[in-house]
C-alpha positions, -999 to 999 in steps of 0.1 A, spaced: 377 489 814 350 506 794 373 506 763 376 468 767 339 464 768 335 486 737 361 466 719 345 434 728 310 446 719 323 455 684 342 423 682 312 402 691 290 420 665 316 411 639 318 375 650 280 372 650 278 383 614 301 355 604 285 328 582 275 297 602 292 273 578 318 265 605 291 249 627 277 216 618 239 216 614 222 206 646 254 206 666 253 226 698 271 229 731 257 244 762 269 274 782 284 252 809 306 234 783 318 268 770 325 280 805 345 248 811 366 254 780 372 290 792 382 278 826 407 253 811 421 280 788 426 304 818 443 277 838 466 269 809 476 306 810 481 305 848 451 327 853 424 320 879 388 323 867 377 330 902 402 357 910 392 382 884 359 395 870 333 375 852 300 389 838 287 354 831 265 356 862 243 386 870 224 385 903 233 349 907 218 338 874 239 324 845 233 339 811 225 309 788 240 326 758 272 342 771 303 337 791 327 366 799 359 370 819 384 398 822 414 405 844 446 424 846 481 409 841 515 424 840 520 437 805 551 415 798 530 385 806 499 394 786 511 382 751 522 349 765 489 344 784 468 353 753 488 327 733 483 301 760 445 308 761 444 304 723 463 271 723 441 257 750 409 267 732 422 249 701 430 218 721 393 218 733 380 220 697 376 257 691 385 266 655 405 298 650 392 324 625 426 336 613 411 362 590 395 381 619 423 374 644 452 398 650 482 398 674 461 410 703 426 397 693 419 361 688 386 349 673 374 313 676 342 293 668 328 261 682 294 247 672 270 277 675 294 298 697 320 325 690 347 334 714 370 364 713 401 367 735 419 401 735 446 420 753 447 457 758 476 476 772 468 494 803 482 526 789 452 528 767 427 525 796 419 544 827 421 528 861 444 500 851 476 497 872 508 510 856 526 482 838 495 461 835 473 450 806 437 438 805 429 404 791 394 397 782 375 366 769 339 368 757 319 339 743 284 343 727 260 319 712 253 328 676 217 330 666 207 297 683 
């Protein structure tokens, strides 16, 4: 799991350095709207937001500038789930950054937010059940 966090931390830093030309001046969405988009994307991939781990709330308080979720899925299902997450995000208005995206890392922007969805094979991580992969989705507000 630590490797997933390191990957996402690096990914968010790269996304945060992207120019803001993709966001319209003055346009903004709040954290709850981003969380709603994430929940729709997880549902489209047949994943339950409430059944896995989210770091969006710490001590019962929601972070106003971030939404995170990760969970394990059977490795054969991870690529399809990642694809479904991406397709759902696009349906809710998230724009893909195809230059930064790869087969197992998808990068999206919407207003002043960046979202990264990734899949990591469990063989690359400790404490992940054999035959499973970790899917992770992190959204962060860019600069505000």
